[in-house]
N, CA, C and O of each residue as an XYZ file, in Angstrom:
360
protein
N     -24.424     30.636      6.104
C     -23.917     29.273      6.024
C     -22.508     29.302      5.416
O     -22.282     29.873      4.349
N     -21.591     28.679      6.119
C     -20.209     28.629      5.656
C     -20.058     27.552      4.586
O     -20.509     26.421      4.761
N     -19.423     27.915      3.487
C     -19.183     26.973      2.400
C     -17.809     26.365      2.605
O     -16.806     27.075      2.677
N     -17.773     25.033      2.698
C     -16.497     24.331      2.865
C     -15.994     23.894      1.502
O     -16.772     23.465      0.650
N     -14.711     24.003      1.305
C     -14.117     23.538      0.064
C     -13.443     22.202      0.307
O     -12.965     21.915      1.404
N     -13.414     21.414     -0.713
C     -12.771     20.107     -0.628
C     -11.260     20.309     -0.626
O     -10.732     20.974     -1.518
N     -10.554     19.752      0.354
C      -9.091     19.926      0.380
C      -8.441     19.195     -0.786
O      -8.952     18.186     -1.271
N      -7.304     19.724     -1.227
C      -6.571     19.077     -2.319
C      -6.067     17.706     -1.909
O      -6.002     16.786     -2.724
N      -5.716     17.580     -0.658
C      -5.235     16.300     -0.138
C      -5.965     16.015      1.175
O      -5.836     16.779      2.132
N      -6.728     14.925      1.226
C      -7.448     14.616      2.471
C      -6.483     14.395      3.631
O      -5.480     13.694      3.494
N      -6.798     15.002      4.772
C      -5.908     14.859      5.919
C      -6.651     14.514      7.204
O      -6.018     14.260      8.229
N      -7.970     14.500      7.171
C      -8.736     14.276      8.393
C      -8.863     12.811      8.781
O      -9.128     12.511      9.945
N      -8.684     11.908      7.858
C      -8.882     10.482      8.133
C      -7.617      9.687      7.823
O      -7.652      8.719      7.063
N      -6.520     10.096      8.408
C      -5.232      9.458      8.139
C      -5.184      8.005      8.586
O      -4.332      7.246      8.123
N      -6.076      7.610      9.470
C      -6.066      6.246     10.006
C      -6.171      5.202      8.893
O      -5.596      4.119      8.999
N      -6.903      5.528      7.828
C      -7.071      4.556      6.738
C      -5.766      4.337      5.988
O      -5.397      3.198      5.703
N      -5.073      5.410      5.670
C      -3.779      5.275      4.990
C      -2.760      4.605      5.907
O      -1.951      3.795      5.455
N      -2.799      4.940      7.186
C      -1.861      4.343      8.136
C      -2.085      2.839      8.269
O      -1.126      2.071      8.349
N      -3.338      2.421      8.291
C      -3.646      0.987      8.387
C      -3.235      0.252      7.122
O      -2.662     -0.835      7.195
N      -3.521      0.833      5.962
C      -3.119      0.214      4.695
C      -1.601      0.114      4.621
O      -1.061     -0.911      4.204
N      -0.918      1.174      5.023
C       0.539      1.191      5.015
C       1.094      0.094      5.919
O       2.006     -0.633      5.526
N       0.553     -0.024      7.114
C       1.030     -1.049      8.055
C       0.783     -2.447      7.507
O       1.620     -3.335      7.667
N      -0.368     -2.648      6.857
C      -0.703     -3.956      6.290
C       0.320     -4.349      5.223
O       0.843     -5.464      5.244
N       0.608     -3.432      4.289
C       1.528     -3.741      3.197
C       2.963     -3.818      3.699
O       3.734     -4.638      3.200
N       3.343     -3.000      4.657
C       4.684     -3.098      5.234
C       4.894     -4.455      5.895
O       5.981     -5.026      5.808
N       3.872     -4.969      6.548
C       3.974     -6.298      7.168
C       4.147     -7.373      6.099
O       4.936     -8.302      6.272
N       3.406     -7.249      4.990
C       3.558     -8.211      3.883
C       4.973     -8.145      3.315
O       5.595     -9.175      3.054
N       5.474     -6.925      3.126
C       6.839     -6.742      2.614
C       7.848     -7.397      3.553
O       8.753     -8.100      3.104
N       7.695     -7.167      4.840
C       8.619     -7.733      5.821
C       8.531     -9.255      5.855
O       9.548     -9.932      6.002
N       7.310     -9.801      5.718
C       7.126    -11.255      5.675
C       7.849    -11.878      4.484
O       8.310    -13.017      4.551
N       7.943    -11.114      3.387
C       8.607    -11.622      2.186
C      10.122    -11.466      2.242
O      10.823    -11.993      1.377
N      10.642    -10.755      3.238
C      12.083    -10.629      3.393
C      12.654     -9.280      3.033
O      13.874     -9.146      2.939
N      11.822     -8.271      2.826
C      12.329     -6.928      2.563
C      11.946     -6.394      1.196
O      11.110     -6.960      0.492
N      12.582     -5.289      0.843
C      12.210     -4.546     -0.363
C      12.476     -5.308     -1.665
O      11.619     -5.330     -2.549
N      13.646     -5.930     -1.795
C      13.972     -6.614     -3.055
C      13.089     -7.835     -3.299
O      12.560     -7.977     -4.402
N      12.905     -8.722     -2.322
C      11.993     -9.848     -2.552
C      10.550     -9.380     -2.798
O       9.832     -9.977     -3.600
N      10.132     -8.319     -2.113
C       8.789     -7.765     -2.311
C       8.637     -7.268     -3.746
O       7.617     -7.528     -4.383
N       9.631     -6.562     -4.255
C       9.602     -6.089     -5.639
C       9.445     -7.253     -6.606
O       8.641     -7.202     -7.537
N      10.233     -8.313     -6.370
C      10.204     -9.469     -7.274
C       8.823    -10.120     -7.292
O       8.352    -10.530     -8.353
N       8.170    -10.222     -6.142
C       6.833    -10.810     -6.080
C       5.822     -9.908     -6.782
O       4.985    -10.387     -7.547
N       5.898     -8.619     -6.527
C       4.914     -7.688     -7.088
C       5.064     -7.559     -8.602
O       4.064     -7.561     -9.320
N       6.298     -7.447     -9.096
C       6.519     -7.192    -10.521
C       7.026     -8.400    -11.309
O       7.164     -8.325    -12.530
N       7.303     -9.510    -10.626
C       7.676    -10.727    -11.324
C       9.054    -10.724    -11.944
O       9.324    -11.510    -12.851
N       9.920     -9.866    -11.481
C      11.292     -9.792    -12.001
C      12.190     -9.145    -10.955
O      11.715     -8.565     -9.979
N      13.486     -9.255    -11.176
C      14.451     -8.609    -10.284
C      14.421     -7.104    -10.522
O      14.232     -6.663    -11.656
N      14.603     -6.318     -9.478
C      14.646     -4.867     -9.659
C      15.910     -4.435    -10.392
O      16.965     -5.053    -10.251
N      15.791     -3.373    -11.170
C      16.930     -2.792    -11.884
C      17.242     -1.452    -11.223
O      16.351     -0.633    -10.995
N      18.505     -1.249    -10.925
C      18.914      0.012    -10.306
C      18.260      0.198     -8.952
O      18.356     -0.667     -8.081
N      17.598      1.325     -8.778
C      16.983      1.637     -7.484
C      15.479      1.370     -7.466
O      14.766      1.951     -6.648
N      14.986      0.509     -8.343
C      13.552      0.235     -8.401
C      12.990     -0.313     -7.095
O      11.881      0.047     -6.700
N      13.737     -1.171     -6.425
C      13.211     -1.722     -5.168
C      13.134     -0.629     -4.100
O      12.224     -0.640     -3.272
N      14.075      0.308     -4.110
C      14.030      1.427     -3.164
C      12.859      2.353     -3.483
O      12.203      2.860     -2.573
N      12.594      2.576     -4.770
C      11.461      3.409     -5.180
C      10.156      2.776     -4.722
O       9.285      3.467     -4.194
N      10.011      1.471     -4.919
C       8.811      0.774     -4.464
C       8.725      0.818     -2.940
O       7.643      1.020     -2.388
N       9.839      0.635     -2.267
C       9.856      0.686     -0.810
C       9.393      2.062     -0.309
O       8.642      2.151      0.662
N       9.840      3.122     -0.972
C       9.401      4.471     -0.609
C       7.894      4.625     -0.816
O       7.208      5.231      0.007
N       7.389      4.079     -1.909
C       5.951      4.139     -2.179
C       5.171      3.395     -1.095
O       4.137      3.876     -0.631
N       5.658      2.245     -0.699
C       5.012      1.473      0.368
C       5.024      2.270      1.668
O       4.025      2.295      2.388
N       6.130      2.912      1.970
C       6.252      3.658      3.222
C       5.413      4.932      3.252
O       5.009      5.371      4.328
N       5.140      5.538      2.088
C       4.289      6.737      2.047
C       2.829      6.378      2.266
O       2.125      7.076      2.997
N       2.365      5.306      1.648
C       1.083      4.732      1.999
C      -0.191      5.168      1.340
O      -1.161      4.415      1.426
N      -0.295      6.310      0.686
C      -1.545      6.684      0.021
C      -1.583      6.017     -1.352
O      -1.177      6.603     -2.355
N      -2.079      4.776     -1.374
C      -1.994      3.947     -2.571
C      -3.133      4.230     -3.545
O      -4.268      4.480     -3.140
N      -2.810      4.187     -4.831
C      -3.834      4.318     -5.861
C      -4.597      3.000     -5.982
O      -4.124      1.953     -5.539
N      -5.764      3.065     -6.576
C      -6.561      1.855     -6.800
C      -5.803      0.887     -7.704
O      -5.892     -0.327     -7.520
N      -5.065      1.407     -8.674
C      -4.281      0.543     -9.565
C      -3.231     -0.241     -8.783
O      -3.034     -1.434     -9.018
N      -2.564      0.431     -7.858
C      -1.533     -0.227     -7.067
C      -2.150     -1.259     -6.125
O      -1.615     -2.356     -5.967
N      -3.269     -0.909     -5.504
C      -3.958     -1.859     -4.617
C      -4.388     -3.089     -5.414
O      -4.232     -4.214     -4.940
N      -4.927     -2.891     -6.615
C      -5.316     -4.019     -7.460
C      -4.133     -4.912     -7.802
O      -4.247     -6.138     -7.784
N      -2.991     -4.291     -8.116
C      -1.776     -5.060     -8.396
C      -1.362     -5.880     -7.183
O      -0.981     -7.043     -7.316
N      -1.437     -5.277     -6.001
C      -1.081     -5.999     -4.777
C      -2.048     -7.151     -4.510
O      -1.625     -8.226     -4.085
N      -3.329     -6.940     -4.754
C      -4.315     -8.014     -4.573
C      -3.951     -9.193     -5.460
O      -3.956    -10.340     -5.014
N      -3.631     -8.905     -6.727
C      -3.292     -9.978     -7.669
C      -1.989    -10.680     -7.323
O      -1.931    -11.910     -7.325
N      -0.951     -9.924     -7.029
C       0.373    -10.528     -6.861
C       0.629    -11.082     -5.465
O       1.432    -12.001     -5.302
N      -0.046    -10.534     -4.458
C       0.164    -11.016     -3.092
C      -0.930    -11.970     -2.634
O      -0.902    -12.436     -1.495
N      -1.896    -12.270     -3.503
C      -2.963    -13.197     -3.154
C      -3.865    -12.663     -2.052
O      -4.176    -13.375     -1.098
N      -4.283    -11.411     -2.185
C      -5.096    -10.778     -1.154
C      -6.593    -10.843     -1.461
O      -7.360    -10.023     -0.957
N      -7.011    -11.797     -2.271
C      -8.410    -11.887     -2.688
C      -9.380    -12.023     -1.516
O     -10.523    -11.574     -1.614
N      -8.959    -12.620     -0.431
C      -9.858    -12.837      0.702
C      -9.707    -11.792      1.811
O     -10.277    -11.949      2.891
N      -8.953    -10.742      1.552
C      -8.785     -9.664      2.522
C      -9.902     -8.647      2.297
O     -10.103     -8.181      1.175
N     -10.623     -8.305      3.352
C     -11.707     -7.340      3.208
C     -11.153     -5.914      3.222
O     -10.022     -5.679      3.648
N     -11.963     -4.974      2.751
C     -11.567     -3.572      2.816
C     -11.334     -3.139      4.256
O     -10.430     -2.351      4.535
N     -12.153     -3.658      5.173
C     -11.980     -3.318      6.586
C     -10.628     -3.796      7.099
O      -9.960     -3.071      7.836
N     -10.215     -4.999      6.723
C      -8.923     -5.507      7.145
C      -7.794     -4.635      6.596
O      -6.828     -4.340      7.301
N      -7.922     -4.232      5.347
C      -6.876     -3.464      4.683
C      -6.828     -2.030      5.189
O      -5.757     -1.535      5.540
N      -7.965     -1.363      5.231
C      -7.996      0.070      5.542
C      -8.267      0.398      7.003
O      -8.041      1.530      7.431
N      -8.743     -0.565      7.770
C      -9.034     -0.292      9.177
C      -8.281     -1.219     10.131
O      -8.321     -1.025     11.346
N      -7.600     -2.219      9.588
C      -6.829     -3.127     10.420
C      -7.693     -4.070     11.252
O      -7.259     -4.543     12.302
N      -8.919     -4.347     10.786
C      -9.814     -5.234     11.524
C     -10.098     -6.482     10.714
O      -9.918     -6.505      9.497
N     -10.538     -7.505     11.394
C     -10.921     -8.753     10.713
C     -12.401     -8.877     10.689
O     -12.929     -9.856     10.162
């Protein structure tokens, strides 16, 4: 019996990260881009390259639970299901 090891970074189910990324990118675009998105998420104007850093994080897409929770609170995503967020379905 072959013993499989857990990969350091999951790569077999990229569809979930891709769907989450597309969902948040659409929200960012609806708000008018990176700077307005930063202001909504963090409640203040970005300093220096903070909006670009957040934009890069949004574009990479493998979000932590802490970041997803912050987005739920600040973007009013309370009624969005996990399926809508991670699978792009309603």
